[in-house]
BAVEX-373339 format. One line per field, with one value per residue: residue number from 0; residue in three letters; chain; x, y, z of N, C-alpha, C, O in turn. Coordinates in nm, 2 decimals. Atoms other than C-alpha are relative to their C-alpha. Last residue first. Layout:
<atoms>
num <- NUM_...
residuo <- ALA_...
cadena <- A_...
nxx <- X_...
nyy <- Y_...
nzz <- Z_...
caxx <- X_...
cayy <- Y_...
cazz <- Z_...
cxx <- X_...
cyy <- Y_...
czz <- Z_...
oxx <- X_...
oyy <- Y_...
ozz <- Z_...
</atoms>
This chain:
<atoms>
num <- 110_109_108_107_106_105_104_103_102_101_100_99_98_97_96_95_94_93_92_91_90_89_88_87_86_85_84_83_82_81_80_79_78_77_76_75_74_73_72_71_70_69_68_67_66_65_64_63_62_61_60_59_58_57_56_55_54_53_52_51_50_49_48_47_46_45_44_43_42_41_40_39_38_37_36_35_34_33_32_31_30_29_28_27_26_25_24_23_22_21_20_19_18_17_16_15_14_13_12_11_10_9_8_7_6_5_4_3_2_1_0
residuo <- MET_SER_LEU_LYS_ASN_TYR_LYS_ASN_MET_MET_GLN_VAL_GLY_HIS_VAL_LEU_ALA_ALA_GLY_GLY_LYS_ILE_ALA_ALA_THR_VAL_HIS_VAL_ALA_GLU_MET_MET_GLU_GLU_LYS_THR_ILE_GLY_ARG_LYS_LEU_GLY_ASP_GLY_THR_TYR_ALA_ASP_ILE_CYS_TYR_PRO_CYS_GLN_VAL_ALA_HIS_SER_VAL_ALA_LEU_ALA_ILE_LEU_SER_LYS_GLU_ARG_ALA_SER_LEU_SER_GLY_GLU_GLU_PHE_VAL_LYS_GLY_TYR_TYR_GLU_PHE_PHE_SER_ASN_GLY_LEU_GLU_GLU_ASN_TRP_GLU_VAL_ILE_LYS_GLY_PHE_LYS_LYS_LEU_ASP_LYS_PRO_ASP_TYR_TYR_SER_LYS_GLU_MET
cadena <- A_A_A_A_A_A_A_A_A_A_A_A_A_A_A_A_A_A_A_A_A_A_A_A_A_A_A_A_A_A_A_A_A_A_A_A_A_A_A_A_A_A_A_A_A_A_A_A_A_A_A_A_A_A_A_A_A_A_A_A_A_A_A_A_A_A_A_A_A_A_A_A_A_A_A_A_A_A_A_A_A_A_A_A_A_A_A_A_A_A_A_A_A_A_A_A_A_A_A_A_A_A_A_A_A_A_A_A_A_A_A
nxx <- -0.15_-0.03_0.07_-0.03_-0.14_-0.01_0.06_-0.09_-0.12_0.04_0.03_-0.13_-0.05_0.02_-0.12_-0.11_0.03_0.00_-0.13_-0.05_0.06_-0.05_-0.14_0.00_0.05_-0.10_-0.10_0.05_-0.02_-0.15_-0.03_0.07_-0.08_-0.13_0.02_0.06_-0.07_-0.07_-0.14_0.01_0.05_-0.11_-0.09_0.07_0.02_-0.13_-0.02_0.10_-0.02_-0.12_0.04_0.08_0.12_0.12_0.08_-0.09_0.00_0.13_0.02_-0.08_0.06_0.12_-0.05_-0.04_0.12_0.05_-0.08_0.02_0.12_0.12_0.07_-0.11_-0.13_-0.12_-0.03_0.03_-0.08_-0.14_0.00_0.02_-0.12_-0.10_0.03_-0.03_-0.14_-0.05_0.05_-0.08_-0.14_-0.02_-0.12_-0.02_0.12_-0.02_-0.07_0.09_-0.01_-0.13_0.03_0.05_-0.12_-0.05_0.06_-0.07_0.09_-0.03_-0.02_-0.14_-0.04_0.00_-0.13
nyy <- -0.01_0.09_-0.03_-0.14_0.00_0.07_-0.08_-0.12_0.05_0.03_-0.13_-0.05_0.05_-0.11_-0.08_0.06_-0.01_-0.14_-0.04_0.07_-0.07_-0.14_0.01_0.04_-0.12_-0.10_0.05_-0.03_-0.15_-0.03_0.03_-0.10_-0.13_0.02_-0.01_0.12_0.02_0.13_-0.01_-0.03_0.11_0.10_-0.04_0.01_0.14_0.05_-0.05_0.04_0.15_0.03_-0.03_0.11_-0.07_0.06_-0.11_-0.07_0.07_0.00_-0.12_0.02_0.09_-0.07_-0.10_0.08_0.05_-0.11_-0.01_0.12_-0.02_0.04_0.11_0.09_-0.08_0.08_0.02_0.14_0.09_0.00_0.06_0.15_0.06_-0.01_0.11_0.13_0.01_0.03_0.13_0.10_-0.02_0.05_-0.08_-0.09_-0.09_-0.11_-0.10_-0.11_-0.10_-0.07_-0.14_-0.05_-0.01_-0.14_-0.09_0.02_0.05_-0.02_-0.14_-0.05_-0.05_-0.14_-0.06
nzz <- -0.05_-0.11_-0.12_-0.04_-0.05_-0.13_-0.11_-0.02_-0.08_-0.14_-0.06_-0.03_-0.13_-0.10_0.00_-0.08_-0.14_-0.03_-0.02_-0.13_-0.12_-0.01_-0.04_-0.14_-0.08_0.00_-0.10_-0.14_-0.02_-0.02_-0.14_-0.09_0.00_-0.07_-0.15_-0.06_-0.13_-0.01_0.06_0.14_0.06_0.01_0.10_0.12_0.01_0.05_0.13_0.10_0.01_0.08_0.14_0.06_0.07_-0.04_-0.05_-0.10_-0.13_-0.05_-0.08_-0.12_-0.09_-0.06_-0.10_-0.11_-0.07_-0.08_-0.12_-0.08_-0.07_0.08_-0.05_-0.03_-0.01_0.03_0.14_0.04_-0.08_0.06_0.13_-0.03_-0.06_0.11_0.09_-0.06_-0.01_0.14_0.04_-0.07_0.04_0.13_0.03_-0.11_-0.02_0.09_-0.08_-0.04_0.10_-0.01_-0.02_0.13_0.09_0.00_0.11_0.13_0.10_0.14_0.01_0.00_0.13_0.01_0.01
caxx <- -1.65_-2.01_-2.13_-1.87_-1.89_-2.27_-2.26_-2.01_-2.22_-2.54_-2.38_-2.25_-2.60_-2.69_-2.53_-2.81_-3.09_-2.92_-2.85_-3.21_-3.32_-3.06_-3.14_-3.52_-3.48_-3.27_-3.53_-3.80_-3.58_-3.55_-3.93_-3.98_-3.72_-3.89_-4.23_-4.10_-4.05_-4.19_-4.26_-4.64_-4.57_-4.34_-4.61_-4.86_-4.62_-4.51_-4.87_-4.97_-4.64_-4.67_-5.02_-4.91_-4.63_-4.39_-4.10_-3.86_-4.13_-4.19_-3.82_-3.80_-4.09_-3.94_-3.61_-3.80_-3.98_-3.65_-3.50_-3.79_-3.78_-3.42_-3.14_-2.90_-3.21_-3.56_-3.82_-3.92_-3.75_-3.90_-4.26_-4.20_-4.06_-4.36_-4.59_-4.43_-4.44_-4.80_-4.89_-4.68_-4.84_-5.20_-5.22_-5.55_-5.67_-5.32_-5.36_-5.63_-5.37_-5.35_-5.72_-5.65_-5.44_-5.75_-5.92_-5.67_-5.82_-5.56_-5.70_-5.81_-6.17_-6.21_-6.30
cayy <- -2.00_-2.12_-1.83_-1.86_-2.24_-2.22_-1.96_-2.16_-2.48_-2.30_-2.16_-2.51_-2.64_-2.41_-2.69_-2.92_-2.70_-2.65_-3.02_-3.11_-2.85_-2.98_-3.35_-3.29_-3.10_-3.38_-3.63_-3.43_-3.44_-3.82_-3.84_-3.65_-3.86_-4.18_-4.05_-4.00_-3.66_-3.69_-3.32_-3.36_-3.54_-3.26_-3.00_-3.19_-3.23_-2.87_-2.73_-2.94_-2.88_-2.51_-2.49_-2.68_-2.43_-2.58_-2.35_-2.65_-2.86_-2.61_-2.58_-2.95_-2.91_-2.60_-2.78_-3.06_-2.81_-2.63_-2.96_-3.03_-2.67_-2.74_-2.55_-2.32_-2.17_-2.30_-2.06_-2.10_-1.78_-1.59_-1.68_-1.59_-1.25_-1.17_-1.30_-1.08_-0.77_-0.83_-0.85_-0.55_-0.33_-0.47_-0.44_-0.57_-0.73_-0.88_-1.11_-1.28_-1.50_-1.71_-1.80_-2.15_-2.22_-2.13_-2.45_-2.65_-2.49_-2.45_-2.42_-2.78_-2.87_-3.07_-3.43
cazz <- 10.63_10.59_10.38_10.11_10.09_10.07_9.80_9.59_9.64_9.54_9.22_9.15_9.19_8.90_8.69_8.80_8.67_8.33_8.31_8.37_8.11_7.86_7.92_7.90_7.57_7.43_7.55_7.37_7.05_7.09_7.12_6.80_6.62_6.74_6.64_6.29_6.12_5.77_5.71_5.76_6.09_6.20_6.13_6.34_6.63_6.57_6.61_6.90_7.09_7.01_7.15_7.46_7.52_7.78_7.71_7.68_7.52_7.25_7.21_7.11_6.87_6.72_6.67_6.49_6.27_6.19_6.08_5.85_5.71_5.62_5.80_5.62_5.48_5.40_5.54_5.91_6.03_5.74_5.84_6.21_6.10_5.88_6.16_6.41_6.19_6.11_6.48_6.57_6.30_6.34_6.71_6.85_6.53_6.46_6.76_6.54_6.38_6.69_6.67_6.53_6.84_7.05_6.94_7.15_7.46_7.73_8.08_8.05_8.14_8.46_8.43
cxx <- 0.00_0.14_0.04_-0.06_0.04_0.14_0.01_-0.06_0.10_0.12_-0.03_-0.01_0.14_0.03_-0.02_0.12_0.11_-0.04_0.01_0.14_0.04_-0.06_0.06_0.14_0.00_-0.04_0.12_0.10_-0.06_0.02_0.15_0.03_-0.06_0.09_0.12_-0.02_-0.07_0.08_0.07_0.14_-0.01_-0.05_0.11_0.09_-0.07_0.00_0.13_0.04_-0.10_0.02_0.11_-0.05_-0.08_-0.12_-0.14_-0.08_0.08_-0.02_-0.14_-0.02_0.07_-0.07_-0.12_0.06_0.04_-0.13_-0.05_0.08_-0.03_-0.12_-0.13_-0.06_0.11_0.12_0.12_0.02_-0.02_0.08_0.14_0.01_-0.01_0.13_0.09_-0.02_0.05_0.15_0.06_-0.04_0.09_0.15_0.05_0.12_0.02_-0.11_0.02_0.08_-0.08_0.01_0.13_-0.03_-0.05_0.12_0.06_-0.06_0.06_-0.10_0.03_0.00_0.14_0.05_0.00
cyy <- 0.07_0.01_-0.08_0.03_0.14_0.01_-0.06_0.09_0.12_-0.04_-0.02_0.14_0.05_-0.05_0.12_0.09_-0.05_0.02_0.15_0.05_-0.06_0.07_0.14_0.00_-0.03_0.12_0.10_-0.04_0.04_0.15_0.02_-0.03_0.10_0.13_-0.02_0.03_-0.12_-0.03_-0.13_0.00_0.03_-0.12_-0.10_0.04_-0.03_-0.15_-0.07_0.03_-0.06_-0.15_-0.03_0.03_-0.11_0.07_-0.04_0.12_0.07_-0.07_0.02_0.13_-0.01_-0.09_0.07_0.08_-0.08_-0.04_0.11_0.02_-0.12_0.03_-0.03_-0.13_-0.10_0.09_-0.09_-0.03_-0.15_-0.09_-0.01_-0.08_-0.15_-0.06_0.00_-0.11_-0.13_-0.02_-0.04_-0.14_-0.10_0.01_-0.04_0.09_0.10_0.10_0.13_0.11_0.13_0.12_0.09_0.15_0.06_0.01_0.14_0.08_-0.02_-0.07_0.04_0.16_0.06_0.04_0.15
czz <- 0.13_0.05_0.12_0.13_0.05_0.06_0.13_0.11_0.03_0.08_0.15_0.06_0.03_0.14_0.09_0.00_0.09_0.15_0.04_0.03_0.13_0.12_0.02_0.06_0.15_0.08_0.00_0.10_0.14_0.02_0.04_0.14_0.09_0.00_0.08_0.15_0.07_0.12_0.01_-0.07_-0.15_-0.08_-0.03_-0.12_-0.14_0.00_-0.06_-0.14_-0.10_-0.02_-0.10_-0.14_-0.06_-0.06_0.04_0.06_0.10_0.13_0.06_0.09_0.13_0.09_0.07_0.11_0.12_0.08_0.09_0.13_0.09_0.09_-0.08_0.07_0.02_0.01_0.00_-0.15_-0.05_0.08_-0.05_-0.13_0.02_0.04_-0.12_-0.10_0.06_0.00_-0.14_-0.04_0.07_-0.04_-0.13_-0.02_0.11_0.02_-0.08_0.09_0.04_-0.09_0.01_0.01_-0.14_-0.09_0.00_-0.11_-0.13_-0.09_-0.15_-0.02_0.01_-0.14_-0.02
oxx <- 0.11_0.18_0.02_0.00_0.11_0.16_0.04_0.02_0.15_0.14_0.02_0.07_0.17_0.05_0.08_0.19_0.14_0.01_0.10_0.18_0.07_0.01_0.12_0.17_0.05_0.04_0.18_0.12_0.00_0.10_0.18_0.07_0.01_0.15_0.14_0.03_-0.19_0.16_0.19_0.15_0.02_0.02_0.15_0.09_-0.02_0.08_0.12_0.04_-0.07_0.06_0.09_-0.06_-0.04_-0.22_-0.21_-0.07_0.04_-0.09_-0.15_-0.03_0.01_-0.12_-0.12_0.04_-0.03_-0.15_-0.05_0.03_-0.09_-0.12_-0.19_0.00_0.12_0.11_0.20_-0.01_0.08_0.17_0.18_0.07_0.08_0.19_0.12_0.07_0.14_0.20_0.11_0.05_0.16_0.21_0.14_0.14_-0.03_-0.09_0.04_0.02_-0.05_0.06_0.12_-0.04_0.03_0.15_0.05_0.01_0.11_-0.11_-0.01_-0.09_0.17_0.14_-0.09
oyy <- 0.09_-0.06_-0.04_0.10_0.15_0.04_0.00_0.13_0.13_0.00_0.06_0.17_0.06_0.04_0.18_0.10_0.01_0.10_0.18_0.08_0.01_0.14_0.17_0.05_0.05_0.18_0.12_0.03_0.13_0.19_0.07_0.06_0.18_0.16_0.04_0.12_-0.12_-0.12_-0.14_-0.02_-0.06_-0.18_-0.13_-0.03_-0.11_-0.21_-0.11_-0.05_-0.14_-0.19_-0.08_-0.06_-0.17_0.11_0.04_0.14_0.07_-0.03_0.07_0.12_-0.02_-0.04_0.08_0.06_-0.08_0.00_0.10_-0.01_-0.10_0.05_0.07_-0.24_-0.20_0.20_-0.09_-0.15_-0.22_-0.16_-0.12_-0.18_-0.22_-0.14_-0.11_-0.19_-0.20_-0.10_-0.15_-0.22_-0.17_-0.08_-0.13_0.19_0.21_0.22_0.24_0.21_0.24_0.23_0.21_0.22_0.13_0.12_0.20_0.11_0.08_-0.19_0.14_0.21_0.12_-0.02_0.19
ozz <- 0.18_0.14_0.23_0.22_0.15_0.17_0.23_0.20_0.14_0.19_0.24_0.15_0.15_0.23_0.14_0.11_0.19_0.22_0.13_0.14_0.22_0.19_0.12_0.17_0.23_0.16_0.11_0.20_0.20_0.11_0.15_0.22_0.16_0.10_0.19_0.21_0.09_0.12_-0.02_-0.19_-0.24_-0.16_-0.14_-0.22_-0.22_-0.07_-0.18_-0.23_-0.18_-0.13_-0.21_-0.23_-0.17_0.02_0.09_0.18_0.22_0.22_0.17_0.21_0.24_0.20_0.19_0.23_0.22_0.19_0.21_0.24_0.20_0.21_-0.13_0.05_-0.04_-0.05_0.09_-0.19_-0.05_0.02_-0.11_-0.14_-0.02_-0.03_-0.18_-0.11_0.01_-0.07_-0.15_-0.06_0.00_-0.09_-0.14_0.05_0.10_0.00_-0.03_0.12_-0.02_-0.05_0.02_-0.10_-0.20_-0.14_-0.11_-0.21_-0.19_-0.09_-0.20_-0.08_0.11_-0.20_-0.10
</atoms>
């Protein structure tokens, strides 16, 4: 079997981005940390949102990270899968609604 382009071990190296640009790296991680603090949304809710978004942007590192984080926060496999289905529905709907643009263009060009 061919090795995957994405090496799960690389996720642990994420913090090393600071080594190549300390100011921007530290700023990002400070922001990232604040985003995931308890606020109007609980850390559990944010973790589930992050898992869904991870699927939307198709980030395997993020999927690994937020599946693990969700488990630690008590998110069930059923909740995780439902969040993935919400992602799929939104992405599918977004693709289909662009069909209206195609229909408009077709109607304009075919007159």
